[in-house]
N, C-alpha and C positions, 0 to 999 in steps of 0.2 A: 236484773236483778240490780244494775248499778243507773238507772237513768231516771228512778224516782226524785222528784225536785228537794232541794238538802233541806227548805225549808217542813216540806211534808213529811222527811225522813226525821229529823229533832223532834215532830209531835207524837212520832212512835212510842209506846211505853216501851221500856228493855224490860223484855220476859223474863232476862236470867237475875233480873232482883226480884221476881216473884216468887213465893211459895210455889212449888213444885203443882200442886193439884190446878193453881190458877194459871199458872203458867202452859199447864198442857192443855186447860179449854180454852184459854187464847190462843194457842199454835193450831188447834184443831180448829177454830174458828176464823182465824186469818191468815193463816200460813206464817212460814218463817219470813220476818223482815228484812229486807236490805241491809247490809252489812254498811257501814256508812263511813265505813275509810276511804279514801277519793280515790287513790292508786293502787286498788289492789286488782281491778280488769286486765282483762289480756293484753290491751291495748297500752294501760299504763305499766305492765308489768314488760312489756317487750322495751320500750321507752326508756324503761329501770336498767334494764338488763337484756343490752342488743342479742347478747348471745343466743337469745332465747327466738329468737328471730329466723332461725332455721328449722324451729321445730313444726313438724304439721302433723294436723291434729283433724280426727274423724269423728264426726257426732254420729251415734247410732244408739235404735232403742231395739231392744229385744223382750220378748215377749218373755213373762215370768211367771210364777204361780201366783202371784197377788197384782198381776197386770205389768203393762210396760216397763221395762228397766233402763233408765237413760245409760249411755256408758258413754266414752269417749277414748280414741286412742292417741297415741302422741308417740311420734318415732321424728328423728332429728338423721335426714340422710347424710349430715356430714359429722357426725360424729363417728369416730372407731368404737366399732361393735363391742359391748363387754360380753355378752356370749349369753346374756341374759336376759329376760323381760319379767314383768312386773303385773300383775292383778293387784289394784291397789283400791283399798276401801277406805273413805275418809271418817272422820269421827263428828260426835255432834249431840252426846247422850242419849243417842237413840232416836231423841225428837227432833231434832235439826241435822243444816249442815246439806251439801249440795256440790256439785260438780264445778260450780263456778267460785266454790270457798279457798283461799292459797293452798288451805293442807291438802287440796285435791287437785288445784289448778296448775298453781306454781309447784307444788312439789313434782308435779309429772314431768313441768317441762324441764325444770333441774334436770331429773333424773335422765330423762331423753335427753338431754342436751349431751349427757356424760356416757349416751351410750349403753343406755338400758333402757328400752322401751315401753311404756306404760300403757295397761289398759283401766282406765280408773273407772270405778262402777258406784251405782246410787245403789240405794234398799228403800224399801216404804219405811216410815216411820212408827214409832210407836204410840200412835194418836187415837183419839176415837175409838176405842175400844181394842186397836191395834197391839199384840202382844209376841214374846217369844211364841214358833219359830218364826214367821212372817220375814222378818228383817234376814235370818240366818238364812233360809230358804232362798231369798232373793243374791243373795253375796254366793252360795252353793251353784243359782244358777247362772252365774254372772263367770264364777270360776270354770264351769263346765262348758261355757260359751269360749272363752278366753283360752281355753286348751285345746278343743276344737277346732277353733281360727286362728292358733298362736302364730304361725309359718304367713298365712294372707294379711293378719294385722298389725305383726309387731316384726315379722321377718324372723322368728324364733323357732326353734325347735318345743313342741309343747314339754320334752324333759326339761327343758333349759327355762321353764314358766314359773316364775315365782309367786307364793299369794303373800300378799302382807297388809297392815292394817294400821292406823292410828286412834287412840281411844277406842273409842266404842268400834269402830272399824277392826281393830285390833281383837275386840271379845268375839266377834262376826268371825273374823279367818281363822281364830284358832280354834272355834267352834266348828268351822266348817272342816277342819283336818279330823278334829275328834270324829266327827260323825264319817268322814272317811275312812279312816283307821277302821271303825268298830263295822264298816261295811265290809271292808276289805275291798276298797275300792281300788283296782290298779294305776289308776288317774289323780289319784291324789297329790298334792304338791311335792316336790322334792327339795324344798326348803320352806320354811316361814321367815318373814319381818314382821315384828309389832314394834311398835314404837308410841311410849307413855302408855302401855297398854296397861286397862282392866281386867283382872281374868278372874277374879273374887266379889263374888255381892259385895261385900266391906273390903276395900280395895286397901284401904289406910290399915286395917287390923293382920293381916288379910285375914277373913275368912269365912263363912257363909253367915256368922252372926250380926245382923244388921243393927246399925247405932239407929233408934227411932230418930235421933235430935239430927241426923244427916240428910241434907238434900241428896247429897250425890248416892245414899244408900235405898233414899225413898225413890229415883231415878233407875237404879239397879231392879228394883222391885216392881215398877212402870213396865222394865222389860222383860223380866222375866213370866210376869202375869200371874204369880202365885207363888206365895209362902213357901210350900210343895218344890217348887222349879226353883228356886233359889238354893237349893242342897245340890243340883244335879250337874253333874259334872259335864252334861251337854249341853247347858247352857252356860256355862262359866267355865273353861276347859282348866283353871286351876285348882279344881276342887280334883281332879283326875290325879291319875299318877303318872303320865307324861308316856309313856309307853309307845310305840309306833311312830311319835311324832318325829317329823324330818329334822336336818340341822337349823338352830333356830335363832334368830339374829334381835337381842331388844333392848332398844335403845331408853333410856331412863334419864328423868330431868333430876336434876339433883334439890330441889325444890319443890317437889309433886308429893301430894297427899297421895296418889295412888303407888307410887315408889313400890312400899312395900308389897304390894301384888305382883309387880314383874319381877323384884328380887325371890321372891318366893316361888314363882312361876319355874325360874332359870334355875332356881337349885332342884325343883321336882325334875326337872327335864334332865339336871343332870346325875342325879340318881338313877335315873330309867337309862342313863347311857346316852342321851342325846346332846350333838355336840351343840354347846352353845356360846355364842360371842355375845359379851355385856357390851354396851358403851354407855357411860354415863356422862351424860354433857354438864359442866361445872356449871353451877349458878341458874339453870334455866328452872321454868317453872311451868306447869303443862299445859301444849298447846303453842310449844316456841315454834314448832315450824309452820303452823298459819302466818307467821309472821315474815314475809317475803326479805330477802339480804339479810334478816337477823343473822349476828356472828353465828351465836350457838347454834340454828338453823341450819347453816353452810355449814358448821364443822360435822354435824350431825348428817348430812347429805353426804358429806365427803367420807365419813363411816360407813355408809350404808352400800357407795359406790365401790368401795374397796372390800367389801365384805362379798359383795355381787356378785363377783368375778370368782370366787372360790369361798360357796357358802359353808361348806363344808371345814372349813378353818378361821382359827380367831383371827381377828386383826392384829396387826403389829402394836 
């Protein structure tokens, strides 16, 4: 994803500036373009942050319901164990994102260096007719794999494995919990980590009523696959009552249009008696942990690390 010549990268159109329908068609035809940032590949990250050199990784591919699921485990044998591990799903508006993006790769390396081994997971994207529940099924399968192999891959007991995600990944992680709660699955996560989450179809309202002029709402509809699915709490966990959810950490950004969704879900969980830790990053915008070394991103990871040791208690 980083070896394409700079001149060729510069000629690629920015799909983020396209109307949503055009962007979906372009991505389905061409795939996700390389990130133009020159210093986010693994070698650059290790040069910039030497403490990450001790992190050991293993690339994995697991058979999933929609085809192979790419995963990568991260462990730092020199770090003091926190007692917790994490299955982590990146964001990308359900149409992009991958294991090399900083929100996946850098975040996983940083957490592993702090004693939280990570299994980072990818999932099928909502392109070319793919919609819910396909990406959810992949993350659910990834959680089961991580849970079954927690000791071998991460060195933690399955009961100490947390599920988490950022942005679209948080939508999927919370939907996995909803599904497992309703199925009375004993292997459901003992704790949940959500970073700048989208938990309602209209994250800024927050509600199931879409704004036709909002590209974010159009992407939510593309994920759900139908207007009817937009009102389903199994698609967007924020529409449910929160009962049965485990202790949950919710990291919010001060300047994020989706912040109301996370705040509303935190209130829903609290009404259901679920222990909730809220963390607000001052001045931050959506996606801040996709920027390696960003001071706000590092503070957020500090808060996550502190919580991960005792996810049933709020941070100080």
